[in-house]
C-alpha positions as CSV (number, residue, x, y, z in Angstrom):
1,M,5.7,35.2,141.9
2,K,8.5,32.6,142.0
3,L,11.8,33.8,140.6
4,T,12.6,31.2,138.0
5,S,14.2,31.1,134.5
6,A,10.7,31.8,133.1
7,S,10.7,35.1,135.0
8,I,13.4,36.5,132.6
9,R,11.1,36.6,129.6
10,K,7.9,37.3,131.5
11,V,9.2,40.1,133.7
12,I,13.0,41.0,133.6
13,H,13.5,41.3,129.8
14,P,11.8,43.6,127.3
15,T,10.1,40.5,125.9
16,A,7.6,41.0,128.7
17,A,6.0,43.8,126.6
18,F,5.0,41.4,123.8
19,L,4.5,37.9,125.2
20,P,1.0,36.7,124.7
21,S,-1.1,36.3,127.8
22,V,-1.5,32.6,128.8
23,S,-4.7,31.7,130.6
24,K,-4.4,29.8,133.8
25,P,-5.8,26.2,133.7
26,S,-9.0,25.8,135.5
27,S,-8.8,24.2,138.9
28,P,-9.8,20.5,139.0
29,P,-13.0,19.6,140.9
30,S,-12.8,19.1,144.6
31,S,-13.3,15.3,144.3
32,E,-10.3,15.1,142.0
33,L,-8.3,17.2,144.5
34,E,-9.2,14.8,147.3
35,S,-8.1,11.8,145.3
36,Q,-4.8,13.5,144.5
37,S,-4.1,14.7,148.0
38,W,-2.5,11.5,149.2
39,L,-0.4,11.3,146.0
40,H,1.1,14.7,146.7
41,S,1.0,14.7,150.5
42,Q,4.3,14.9,152.4
43,L,2.9,12.2,154.7
44,N,3.2,9.8,151.7
45,P,6.7,8.2,152.1
46,K,7.4,8.6,148.4
47,N,7.2,12.4,148.7
48,R,9.8,12.7,151.5
49,I,13.5,13.3,151.1
50,D,15.4,10.8,153.3
51,S,18.0,13.3,154.4
52,L,19.7,16.5,153.5
53,E,22.6,16.0,155.8
54,S,26.0,16.2,154.2
55,P,27.7,12.8,153.9
56,E,30.2,12.0,156.8
57,N,33.0,11.4,154.4
58,P,32.0,13.4,151.4
59,L,33.4,12.3,148.0
60,W,32.5,15.6,146.3
61,R,32.3,19.3,147.1
62,I,30.0,22.0,145.7
63,D,31.8,25.2,145.1
64,G,29.0,27.3,143.7
65,C,26.4,27.5,141.0
66,T,25.4,29.5,137.9
67,G,23.0,29.3,134.9
68,Q,20.0,30.4,137.0
69,G,20.5,27.6,139.4
70,I,20.9,24.6,137.1
71,Q,24.7,24.4,136.8
72,F,26.7,23.4,139.9
73,Y,30.5,23.3,140.3
74,A,31.3,19.9,141.6
75,L,34.8,19.0,142.8
76,P,35.6,15.2,143.1
77,L,37.4,15.0,146.4
78,F,37.8,11.2,146.1
79,L,40.6,11.8,143.5
80,G,42.9,13.4,146.2
81,K,44.6,16.8,146.1
82,H,45.9,16.8,142.6
83,I,42.7,17.3,140.5
84,P,43.1,19.0,137.1
85,P,40.5,21.7,136.4
86,L,38.6,19.9,133.7
87,R,35.3,21.5,134.7
88,Y,33.0,18.5,134.8
89,D,30.1,20.4,136.3
90,V,26.7,19.0,137.4
91,F,23.7,20.1,135.3
92,L,20.1,19.8,136.3
93,P,17.3,19.7,133.7
94,Q,15.7,23.0,132.8
95,E,12.4,21.8,134.3
96,A,14.1,20.7,137.4
97,G,11.7,20.2,140.3
98,S,8.5,20.8,138.5
99,C,6.9,19.7,141.7
100,Q,6.7,22.8,143.9
101,R,7.0,20.9,147.1
102,L,10.3,19.5,145.9
103,R,11.4,23.0,144.8
104,D,10.7,24.3,148.3
105,L,12.4,21.5,150.1
106,L,15.6,21.9,147.9
107,D,15.6,25.7,147.9
108,L,15.6,25.6,144.1
109,D,14.2,29.1,143.8
110,A,17.0,30.5,145.9
111,A,19.6,28.8,143.6
112,F,18.5,31.2,140.8
113,H,20.1,34.2,142.5
114,T,22.6,32.7,144.9
115,K,26.2,32.3,143.5
116,D,28.8,32.4,146.3
117,S,30.1,29.1,147.7
118,V,29.2,29.6,151.4
119,R,25.5,30.3,150.7
120,V,25.2,27.8,147.9
121,Q,26.6,25.0,150.1
122,R,23.7,25.7,152.6
123,L,21.0,25.2,149.9
124,G,19.0,21.9,150.0
125,I,19.7,21.3,146.4
126,S,23.5,21.3,146.9
127,R,23.2,18.7,149.7
128,H,20.8,16.7,147.5
129,I,23.3,16.8,144.7
130,L,26.2,15.8,147.1
131,R,24.2,12.8,148.4
132,T,23.3,11.7,144.9
133,L,26.9,12.0,143.7
134,Q,28.0,10.1,146.8
135,A,25.7,7.2,146.0
136,W,26.7,7.3,142.3
137,T,30.4,7.3,143.1
138,Q,30.1,4.4,145.6
139,S,28.1,2.5,143.0
140,S,30.8,3.1,140.4
141,Q,33.5,2.0,142.8
142,H,31.7,-1.3,143.3
143,G,31.6,-1.9,139.6
144,D,27.9,-1.1,139.0
145,N,28.8,1.4,136.2
146,E,30.5,0.8,132.9
147,H,33.4,3.1,133.9
148,S,34.7,4.1,137.3
149,L,34.7,7.8,138.0
150,A,38.4,7.8,138.4
151,E,38.6,6.6,134.8
152,L,36.3,9.5,133.8
153,Y,39.0,12.0,134.9
154,S,41.9,9.9,133.5
155,R,40.4,9.4,130.1
156,N,40.7,12.1,127.5
157,L,37.1,13.4,127.8
158,P,36.5,16.8,126.3
159,F,37.1,19.8,128.5
160,G,33.8,20.9,130.2
161,S,32.0,17.6,129.7
162,R,28.8,17.5,131.8
163,I,27.5,15.3,134.6
164,I,23.8,15.4,133.7
165,F,21.0,14.7,136.2
166,E,18.3,13.5,133.8
167,N,15.6,14.0,136.5
168,L,15.2,15.3,140.0
169,E,13.4,13.1,142.5
170,F,12.8,13.0,146.3
171,D,14.6,9.6,146.4
172,I,18.2,10.0,145.2
173,R,18.2,6.3,144.0
174,N,15.7,7.3,141.3
175,I,17.8,10.1,139.9
176,K,19.5,9.0,136.6
177,I,22.9,10.4,135.9
178,T,24.7,10.4,132.5
179,I,27.9,11.9,131.1
180,A,27.6,14.3,128.1
181,Q,30.8,14.7,126.2
182,T,31.1,18.2,124.9
183,F,32.8,17.6,121.5
184,H,31.0,20.7,120.2
185,L,33.0,22.7,122.8
186,E,36.3,21.2,121.6
187,G,35.3,22.3,118.1
188,Q,35.1,25.9,119.3
189,L,38.5,25.9,120.9
190,L,41.4,27.5,119.1
191,G,44.6,25.5,118.4
192,L,47.8,26.6,120.0
193,S,49.8,26.5,116.8
194,K,47.7,29.1,115.0
195,L,46.5,31.1,118.0
196,G,48.6,34.2,117.2
197,A,47.3,34.5,113.7
198,Q,43.7,34.1,114.8
199,L,44.1,36.8,117.5
200,G,46.0,39.1,115.2
201,L,49.1,39.0,117.3
202,P,52.7,37.7,116.7
203,Q,52.9,34.1,117.8
204,A,56.2,34.9,119.5
205,D,54.4,37.3,121.8
206,L,52.1,34.7,123.3
207,P,52.8,33.4,126.8
208,E,54.3,30.0,127.3
209,P,51.8,27.1,127.3
210,I,51.3,24.7,130.2
211,D,49.3,21.5,129.9
212,I,46.1,21.4,132.0
213,S,47.2,18.2,133.6
214,R,49.9,20.1,135.4
215,L,47.3,22.4,137.1
216,H,45.6,21.4,140.3
217,I,42.3,23.0,141.2
218,V,41.9,24.5,144.7
219,R,38.5,26.0,144.4
220,Q,36.0,27.1,141.6
221,L,35.3,30.8,142.3
222,T,32.8,31.6,139.5
223,E,31.6,30.1,136.3
224,S,34.7,31.2,134.4
225,V,37.3,31.6,137.2
226,C,39.0,29.0,139.4
227,L,41.9,29.0,141.9
228,V,44.7,26.7,140.9
229,C,48.3,25.9,141.6
230,M,50.9,24.7,139.1
231,E,53.4,21.9,139.2
232,D,57.0,23.2,139.5
233,D,58.5,23.6,136.0
234,N,62.0,24.6,137.3
235,N,61.5,28.1,135.9
236,D,62.8,31.3,137.3
237,N,59.5,33.0,137.5
238,G,58.2,31.1,140.5
239,M,55.2,29.6,138.7
240,A,54.3,27.1,141.5
241,M,56.5,27.6,144.5
242,A,57.2,30.4,146.9
243,I,59.1,30.8,150.1
244,D,56.9,30.5,153.2
245,T,57.9,33.8,154.9
246,T,55.0,33.6,157.4
247,N,56.8,31.1,159.6
248,R,60.3,32.4,158.6
249,T,61.3,29.0,157.3
250,E,62.8,27.8,154.1
251,A,60.0,25.4,153.5
252,T,58.2,26.0,150.2
253,K,54.5,26.3,149.6
254,E,52.3,26.2,146.5
255,K,51.6,29.6,144.9
256,L,48.1,30.2,143.9
257,W,47.0,31.5,140.5
258,I,43.7,32.2,138.6
259,L,42.7,30.1,135.7
260,K,40.3,31.9,133.4
261,A,38.4,29.3,131.2
262,L,34.9,29.1,129.8
263,T,32.8,26.0,129.2
264,S,30.4,27.9,126.9
265,G,30.7,31.1,124.9
266,T,34.4,30.5,124.2
267,K,34.5,33.4,121.8
268,Y,34.5,35.7,124.8
269,L,37.5,33.9,126.3
270,Y,39.6,34.7,123.2
271,T,38.2,38.2,123.1
272,E,39.6,38.7,126.6
273,L,42.9,37.0,125.9
274,R,43.5,39.3,122.9
275,N,42.5,42.4,124.9
276,L,44.9,41.5,127.7
277,L,47.8,40.6,125.5
278,Q,47.7,43.8,123.4
279,M,47.1,46.2,126.3
280,P,50.0,48.2,127.8
281,P,50.5,47.5,131.5
282,H,48.9,49.7,134.1
283,P,48.9,49.4,137.9
284,H,45.1,49.3,138.1
285,V,44.4,46.9,135.3
286,I,45.0,43.1,135.7
287,S,48.4,42.2,134.2
288,R,48.8,40.2,131.0
289,P,48.4,36.4,131.2
290,V,51.5,34.6,132.3
291,R,50.6,31.2,130.8
292,L,48.3,29.7,128.2
293,V,46.6,26.5,129.4
294,A,46.4,23.8,126.7
295,K,44.7,20.4,126.4
296,Q,45.0,17.7,123.8
297,C,41.7,17.3,122.1
298,Q,40.1,14.3,120.4
299,F,38.3,16.7,118.0
300,G,40.8,17.1,115.2
301,G,43.7,16.1,117.4
302,K,44.6,19.7,118.1
303,N,46.4,21.0,121.2
304,A,43.8,23.6,122.1
305,V,43.9,26.6,124.3
306,V,41.2,26.2,127.0
307,G,42.2,29.2,129.2
308,F,45.0,31.3,130.6
309,I,46.7,32.0,133.9
310,I,46.6,35.5,135.6
311,P,47.7,36.6,139.1
312,Y,45.5,35.9,142.1
313,H,44.5,38.7,144.4
314,P,43.4,37.1,147.6
315,D,42.2,40.3,149.3
316,G,38.9,40.1,147.4
317,G,37.1,43.0,145.8
318,L,35.1,46.1,146.4
319,R,31.7,44.4,146.2
320,D,32.3,42.7,149.6
321,T,34.7,45.2,151.1
322,L,32.5,48.3,150.8
323,P,29.4,47.1,152.8
324,L,31.7,45.4,155.4
325,L,33.5,48.7,156.1
326,R,30.2,50.6,156.2
327,I,28.5,48.2,158.6
328,H,31.5,48.3,161.0
329,G,31.8,52.1,160.8
330,Q,35.3,51.8,159.2
331,S,34.6,53.6,155.8
332,A,37.3,56.2,155.3
333,L,37.0,59.1,152.8
334,K,40.7,58.8,152.2
335,D,40.4,55.2,150.9
336,Q,37.2,56.0,149.0
337,L,38.8,58.8,147.1
338,K,41.9,56.7,146.4
339,W,39.8,53.9,144.9
340,A,37.6,56.3,142.9
341,I,40.6,58.0,141.3
342,Q,42.4,54.7,140.6
343,L,39.3,53.3,139.0
344,A,38.8,56.3,136.8
345,Q,42.5,56.2,135.8
346,G,42.3,52.5,135.0
347,L,39.3,53.1,132.7
348,L,41.0,56.0,131.0
349,H,44.0,53.8,130.3
350,I,41.8,51.0,128.9
351,I,40.2,53.4,126.4
352,D,43.2,55.6,125.5
353,E,46.1,53.2,125.6
354,G,44.4,49.9,125.3
355,Q,42.2,51.2,122.5
356,I,39.2,49.1,123.5
357,Y,35.9,49.7,125.2
358,Y,35.0,48.4,128.7
359,P,31.3,47.5,129.0
360,D,31.7,45.2,132.0
361,L,32.0,47.9,134.8
362,R,30.5,46.5,138.0
363,L,31.8,45.9,141.5
364,D,32.4,42.2,140.9
365,N,35.1,43.1,138.5
366,I,37.0,45.5,140.8
367,L,39.5,43.7,142.9
368,L,41.9,44.9,145.6
369,S,45.7,44.2,145.4
370,E,47.9,43.4,148.3
371,A,48.6,47.1,148.7
372,V,44.8,47.7,148.8
373,D,44.8,49.3,145.4
374,I,42.2,48.9,142.6
375,V,42.7,46.2,140.0
376,I,40.2,46.0,137.1
377,V,39.5,42.5,135.7
378,D,37.2,40.8,133.2
379,F,37.8,41.9,129.6
380,E,35.3,39.6,127.8
381,Q,33.3,42.7,126.7
382,R,30.0,40.9,127.2
383,G,28.4,43.9,129.0
384,L,26.1,44.2,132.0
385,W,22.8,42.7,132.9
386,C,19.8,44.0,131.1
387,E,18.8,47.5,132.4
388,F,22.1,48.0,134.3
389,G,24.0,50.0,131.6
390,A,23.8,53.6,130.3
391,P,20.3,54.4,128.8
392,E,21.7,54.6,125.3
393,V,23.3,51.2,125.7
394,N,20.1,49.8,127.2
395,A,18.1,51.1,124.2
396,L,20.3,49.2,121.8
397,D,20.3,46.1,124.0
398,Y,16.5,46.1,124.3
399,V,16.3,46.1,120.6
400,R,18.9,43.3,120.3
401,I,17.0,41.1,122.7
402,L,13.7,41.6,120.8
403,A,15.4,41.2,117.4
404,S,17.2,38.0,118.3
405,D,14.1,36.4,119.9
406,S,13.4,34.5,116.7
407,L,16.9,33.1,116.7
408,L,16.2,31.2,120.0
409,E,14.6,27.8,120.2
410,Y,11.6,27.2,122.4
411,N,9.6,24.0,122.7
412,D,6.5,26.0,123.6
413,L,5.6,28.4,120.8
414,G,3.6,30.4,123.3
415,R,6.8,31.6,124.8
416,S,7.8,33.4,121.6
417,I,6.9,37.0,120.8
418,P,5.0,37.7,117.5
419,E,7.1,37.3,114.4
420,D,6.2,40.8,113.1
421,I,7.7,42.3,116.3
422,T,11.0,40.5,115.9
423,E,11.2,41.5,112.3
424,R,10.5,45.1,113.1
425,Y,13.3,45.3,115.7
426,A,15.6,43.2,113.5
427,A,15.3,45.8,110.8
428,L,16.0,48.6,113.3
429,L,19.1,46.8,114.5
430,T,20.3,46.1,111.0
431,R,20.2,49.8,110.3
432,E,22.5,50.4,113.2
433,L,24.8,47.3,112.7
434,P,24.4,45.3,109.5
435,D,26.4,42.3,110.8
436,W,24.5,42.0,114.1
437,E,22.9,38.7,113.3
438,A,26.2,37.0,112.3
439,L,27.8,38.3,115.5
440,E,24.8,37.1,117.6
441,T,24.8,33.6,116.2
442,C,28.5,33.1,115.8
443,E,29.8,30.6,118.4
444,N,33.5,30.4,117.2
445,Y,35.9,33.3,117.6
446,S,37.6,32.3,114.4
447,Q,34.3,32.5,112.4
448,R,33.4,36.1,113.4
449,P,32.6,38.6,110.6
450,E,35.7,40.3,109.2
451,G,36.7,43.5,110.9
452,Y,35.3,42.6,114.4
453,T,37.3,41.7,117.5
454,S,34.4,41.6,119.9
455,F,30.8,40.5,120.0
456,N,28.9,43.1,122.1
457,I,26.3,44.3,119.5
458,A,25.0,47.3,121.5
459,W,28.5,48.7,122.1
460,L,29.6,48.1,118.6
461,C,26.8,50.5,117.5
462,L,28.5,53.3,119.4
463,S,31.2,55.7,118.4
464,K,34.3,56.1,120.5
465,V,32.9,59.3,122.1
466,E,29.6,57.6,122.8
467,K,31.5,54.6,124.4
468,E,33.4,56.9,126.8
469,A,30.2,58.6,127.8
470,A,28.6,55.2,128.5
471,V,31.6,54.2,130.6
472,V,31.3,57.4,132.6
473,Y,27.7,56.6,133.3
474,M,28.6,53.2,134.7
475,L,31.5,54.9,136.6
476,G,29.0,57.3,138.2
477,R,27.0,54.4,139.6
478,L,30.1,52.8,141.0
479,L,31.3,56.1,142.5
480,W,27.9,56.0,144.3
481,C,28.6,52.5,145.6
482,I,32.1,53.5,146.8
483,F,31.0,56.6,148.7
484,E,27.7,55.0,150.0
485,G,29.4,51.8,151.0
486,Q,27.0,49.6,149.0
487,S,27.5,46.2,147.3
488,G,25.5,47.4,144.3
489,P,23.4,50.3,143.0
490,D,20.1,48.3,143.2
491,K,18.4,46.8,146.2
492,A,17.6,43.2,145.8
493,A,18.8,42.8,142.2
494,F,16.9,40.2,140.2
495,W,19.9,38.4,138.9
496,Q,22.1,37.9,141.9
497,S,21.8,38.2,145.7
498,Y,24.8,39.1,147.9
499,A,25.8,38.1,151.4
500,R,25.4,41.8,152.3
501,E,22.6,43.3,150.2
502,P,22.4,47.0,149.5
503,D,20.2,48.9,152.0
504,L,19.9,52.0,149.7
505,Q,18.7,52.4,146.2
506,F,20.6,54.5,143.6
507,P,20.4,57.5,143.2
508,S,19.5,58.3,146.9
509,M,22.5,59.5,148.9
510,R,23.2,59.8,152.6
511,C,27.0,59.5,152.9
512,T,28.4,61.0,149.7
513,P,30.0,64.5,150.2
514,A,27.8,67.2,148.5
515,E,30.4,68.1,145.9
516,L,30.7,64.4,144.8
517,Q,26.9,64.1,144.8
518,D,27.0,66.7,142.0
519,L,29.7,64.7,140.2
520,V,27.7,61.4,140.4
521,D,24.6,63.2,139.2
522,K,26.4,64.6,136.2
523,C,28.1,61.3,135.3
524,T,24.7,59.6,135.3
525,R,22.8,62.2,133.3
526,G,20.0,60.6,131.2
527,R,19.2,58.0,133.7
528,R,15.7,56.5,133.7
529,E,13.5,54.9,136.2
530,V,14.3,51.2,136.6
531,L,12.0,48.2,136.8
532,S,13.1,47.6,140.4
533,S,11.3,50.8,141.4
534,L,8.0,48.9,140.8
535,I,9.0,45.2,141.2
536,T,11.6,43.9,143.5
537,R,13.0,40.6,144.8
538,R,11.9,39.6,148.3
539,G,13.9,36.5,149.2
540,S,13.3,34.3,146.1
541,K,10.1,35.9,144.9
542,L,9.3,38.8,142.7
543,V,6.8,41.1,144.4
544,L,5.3,44.5,143.8
545,M,7.0,47.3,145.7
546,C,3.6,48.4,147.0
547,G,2.9,44.9,148.3
548,T,2.8,44.0,152.0
549,V,4.2,41.1,153.8
550,T,1.5,38.6,154.7
551,D,1.3,35.4,156.6
552,V,1.9,32.2,154.6
553,E,-1.8,31.1,154.4
554,E,-2.9,34.5,153.2
555,E,0.0,34.8,150.8
556,E,-0.9,31.5,149.2
557,E,-4.5,32.6,148.7
558,E,-3.5,35.9,147.1
559,E,-0.5,34.6,145.1
560,E,-2.3,33.9,141.8
561,E,-4.0,37.3,141.8
562,E,-0.7,39.1,142.7
563,E,1.1,37.3,139.9
564,E,-1.3,38.5,137.3
565,E,-1.0,42.1,138.6
566,L,2.8,41.9,138.6
567,L,2.9,40.6,135.1
568,Q,0.7,43.4,134.0
569,V,2.9,46.0,135.7
570,A,6.0,44.5,134.0
571,R,4.2,44.5,130.7
572,N,3.2,48.2,131.0
573,W,6.6,49.2,132.2
574,W,8.4,47.5,129.4
575,T,6.0,48.8,126.8
576,T,6.9,52.3,127.9
577,E,10.6,51.6,128.0
578,V,10.8,49.9,124.6
579,K,8.9,52.8,123.0
580,A,11.3,55.3,124.6
581,A,14.3,53.2,123.4
582,E,12.8,53.1,119.8
583,D,12.1,56.9,119.9
584,F,15.7,57.6,121.1
585,L,17.3,55.5,118.4
586,Q,15.1,57.0,115.7
587,M,16.0,60.5,116.9
588,R,19.7,59.6,117.0
589,H,19.5,58.2,113.5
590,E,17.8,61.2,112.0
591,M,20.2,63.7,113.7
592,K,23.2,61.6,112.4
593,E,21.7,61.7,108.9
594,R,21.6,65.6,109.2
595,D,25.1,65.6,110.7
596,E,23.6,67.2,113.9
597,W,24.2,64.4,116.4
598,N,26.0,65.3,119.5
599,E,27.9,62.1,120.4
600,N,27.9,63.1,124.1
601,Y,24.2,63.7,123.9
602,F,23.6,63.7,127.7
603,D,26.5,66.1,128.3
604,R,28.4,63.9,130.8
605,P,31.9,64.8,131.9
606,S,34.8,63.0,130.2
607,L,37.0,60.5,132.2
608,K,39.7,63.2,132.4
609,E,37.3,65.7,133.9
610,V,36.0,63.1,136.4
611,I,39.6,62.4,137.5
612,S,40.3,66.2,137.8
613,R,37.2,66.7,139.9
614,L,38.1,63.8,142.2
615,E,41.7,64.8,142.6
616,G,40.7,68.4,143.3
617,F,38.3,67.3,146.0
618,Q,41.0,65.0,147.4
619,K,43.4,67.9,147.8
620,R,40.9,70.2,149.4
621,S,39.5,67.7,151.8
622,L,42.5,65.8,152.9
623,H,45.3,68.3,152.9
């Protein structure tokens, strides 16, 4: 089964348990197939892509993609080196490449799970976009468009305006491009003058602002993070310039920083900003923002905060470092223990001193400093992918996904689950968190329900003790990654592929010391079987774990039958999981009503106990 956005509701999310079965359209008669064969044949010139070679003198660069392969980070090289990070990304239509032949030629299925720039730039769709933008830009420079693209960046367009590909065709000359101005995004941005009051912080405690025009983008790293340098402001804090000690000269060079900014879901940006500004410093937690980034908006004429600046750690993170060390036989227990202890200490600080919860614990958010120490980043508090968290968090998140299904808009009513199902789970979630619907539908940070500073519904249902236990569960999975040298706990994760995929599935262990195996086991008490034990990603397809690799011709013949079987397996698995989640939450509710609920229901160790176990093992094994 092809891995596309439709796979989320059909297989990856709990909605799979309740979606109505859709009968396959009957095959057209053979005479009709023959008449259509030339229309769809690759021998027909109109069904060929002229070239997927990158332009000789490219005017654009693709730095990565997101949004299940429909949003691409496009950098306009023709503007020179000083390009402000205005985030005018390229967006493909949701139904991009409905022609399967075009999808195959452009690697559109691979774009769903491929994120990093190196591999994204190799995809056919990236080169197709580059060639389309090249022709579009050259046409603009010759005056064929109403406005030149240089004017597009010099005019005061809203931050995050979109370059829309209205269609996707074999011939790039037939692709229509428009500019969508995101005034709705400007409406969500908070003004600089009232930011302190809206974050609940003294205005005087906020970092100094810098206009976005004084930032120059170097590279877009992820959907929310880009590498920038800043124009020298003659400050003493070295905001843009640093002495080049590499060549022992007095020449200066630009200093690199990270700009954190979102082009959707801005409420999470301000959640993170508040969390970082009110958190006491800690060596293993990213330091507070050094600058706010502002842009003058047409919407209301406000000077809006579009992001903030934090330090750049060029040595990367654990996700890529761990498998690289393992592959080259360079994993060292000394380093693994150091990182494990530092990670646990940072988490304890976040909870005890920062007085917040941390639901975003995954290897992508664990960086390494220049001293090769742990640095925890990303405080949006969105949480992990579906099925990746602690079982008690998953239970609440499954209910949220089902309850909020009626709040989503679908053109095809057949994609919605029955109304009585959504009402049932909405009632269950209302019992746990009465304001959940307001939090789910709220787009503006300033319009959140009173008393809330974050938007993660599942975690807001938990007590402080329950939150720490859920953090310990995630920590246990990351300890497994550290000691096993893996880029993630699940082989071939649905949502994202890595340059170095895991070759081991959690909780199997082969490198972790026996004493620490026991610790990982205790941290992850209550764990359940995962969907990936039955269905996995092979390349850009979802396949049954029991399936065999067949040749292309045989695979095509069996694909329809296998897809039906796979959907049924997903439906059965999710039916069981949703029932287990509902039973757990009902039990929890009844025990809380009787004042019998043990908030550490699975009897996991506390963070302090985890640190003590790790430090004790460190002393015994290394001294």
